[in-house]
C-alpha positions as CSV (number, residue, x, y, z in Angstrom):
1,W,103.0,9.7,-64.1
2,Q,101.2,9.0,-60.9
3,G,98.3,6.7,-61.1
4,Y,95.4,6.8,-59.0
5,Q,92.3,3.9,-59.1
6,E,89.4,4.5,-56.4
7,V,90.7,7.9,-55.0
8,N,90.3,11.6,-56.2
9,P,93.7,12.5,-56.2
10,E,94.4,15.8,-54.5
11,C,97.4,17.6,-55.0
12,I,98.6,20.8,-53.1
13,V,101.9,22.6,-54.6
14,D,104.1,24.9,-52.1
15,L,105.6,27.5,-54.3
16,L,107.6,28.4,-51.3
17,E,107.0,32.0,-52.0
18,T,103.6,34.4,-52.9
19,K,103.5,34.8,-56.5
20,Q,100.8,36.1,-59.0
21,I,99.8,33.5,-60.9
22,D,97.4,34.1,-64.2
23,K,97.3,30.4,-65.4
24,V,98.0,26.8,-64.2
25,K,98.8,23.7,-66.1
26,V,98.5,19.9,-65.5
27,G,98.6,16.7,-67.9
28,F,96.6,13.8,-67.8
29,L,97.0,10.5,-69.7
30,Q,94.3,8.8,-71.2
31,D,94.6,5.2,-72.1
32,T,90.9,4.0,-72.2
33,R,91.3,0.3,-73.2
34,S,94.1,-0.2,-70.3
35,W,91.4,1.6,-67.7
36,I,93.1,4.9,-67.6
37,I,90.3,8.0,-68.2
38,M,90.3,11.6,-67.9
39,P,88.9,12.7,-64.8
40,S,85.7,13.4,-64.8
41,S,86.5,16.9,-63.3
42,V,89.6,19.0,-62.6
43,V,89.3,22.0,-60.0
44,I,92.1,24.4,-59.5
45,S,92.2,26.5,-56.5
46,L,94.4,29.1,-54.8
47,S,95.9,30.0,-51.2
48,E,97.7,32.4,-49.7
49,D,98.3,30.4,-46.3
50,G,97.6,26.8,-47.2
51,E,94.5,26.5,-45.2
52,K,91.8,28.9,-47.5
53,F,91.7,28.3,-50.7
54,T,89.5,29.5,-53.9
55,E,88.4,27.8,-56.5
56,V,89.9,29.5,-59.8
57,Y,88.7,26.9,-62.2
58,R,86.5,24.0,-63.0
59,G,87.0,21.6,-66.0
60,T,84.4,18.8,-67.4
61,D,84.0,16.4,-70.2
62,L,87.9,16.6,-70.9
63,L,88.1,13.7,-73.5
64,P,85.4,11.1,-74.4
65,I,85.6,7.9,-72.9
66,E,84.8,6.3,-76.1
67,N,87.7,7.8,-77.8
68,M,90.7,4.5,-78.0
69,D,93.7,6.8,-79.0
70,V,96.4,6.6,-76.5
71,Q,96.9,10.7,-75.7
72,I,98.1,13.1,-73.3
73,K,95.9,16.0,-72.5
74,R,97.3,19.2,-70.7
75,V,94.5,20.9,-68.8
76,E,95.3,24.7,-68.8
77,A,93.5,26.7,-66.9
78,H,93.6,30.7,-67.4
79,F,92.3,32.9,-65.1
80,S,92.3,36.7,-64.0
81,A,95.9,37.3,-62.0
82,Q,95.9,36.4,-58.1
83,K,98.1,36.0,-55.5
84,A,99.1,32.6,-53.8
85,R,101.8,30.6,-52.7
86,Y,99.6,27.3,-52.7
87,I,98.1,25.5,-55.8
88,K,95.4,22.8,-55.4
89,V,94.8,20.4,-58.1
90,L,91.8,18.0,-57.4
91,A,90.9,15.0,-59.9
92,T,87.7,13.5,-60.2
93,Q,87.5,10.1,-61.2
94,Y,85.2,9.0,-64.2
95,G,84.3,6.1,-61.8
96,K,83.0,2.3,-63.4
97,L,84.1,1.7,-66.7
98,P,80.9,1.3,-68.8
99,E,79.0,-1.7,-70.2
100,W,81.2,-1.5,-73.5
101,H,84.0,-1.6,-72.2
102,P,86.1,-5.1,-71.5
103,G,86.8,-4.4,-68.0
104,A,83.1,-3.5,-67.3
105,G,82.2,-2.3,-63.7
106,G,86.0,-1.7,-63.1
107,D,87.6,1.1,-61.1
108,S,88.7,3.7,-63.7
109,I,92.4,5.0,-63.1
110,I,93.8,8.6,-63.3
111,F,97.4,9.1,-64.5
112,M,98.3,12.6,-63.4
113,D,101.3,14.3,-64.9
114,E,103.2,17.8,-63.5
115,V,101.7,20.6,-62.4
116,E,102.8,23.7,-63.5
117,E,102.3,27.5,-62.7
């Protein structure tokens, strides 16, 4: 797990060769009591050259922040097959914790796991 606070994590995976890709999976942890919240959005983009990326997936409302169960969510993006060598994942922070949370006003944290194709 990698944890990020006050930044929107963006990672680029180099597959070392161009492949036909039709899905990408990435894992996130939510533990609301510990300020670890699912991203407000996840965007997955592909590229053959590592410079020009094309968005293939945008997911929002992945888990409600009010859900107090500790859980792992695998975001699975399925799309029409495309040639790509690079996969970019951008996760957007939930932001400030709401008034009802014991840490109200504090910055949420994203915990991100492996990116798989």
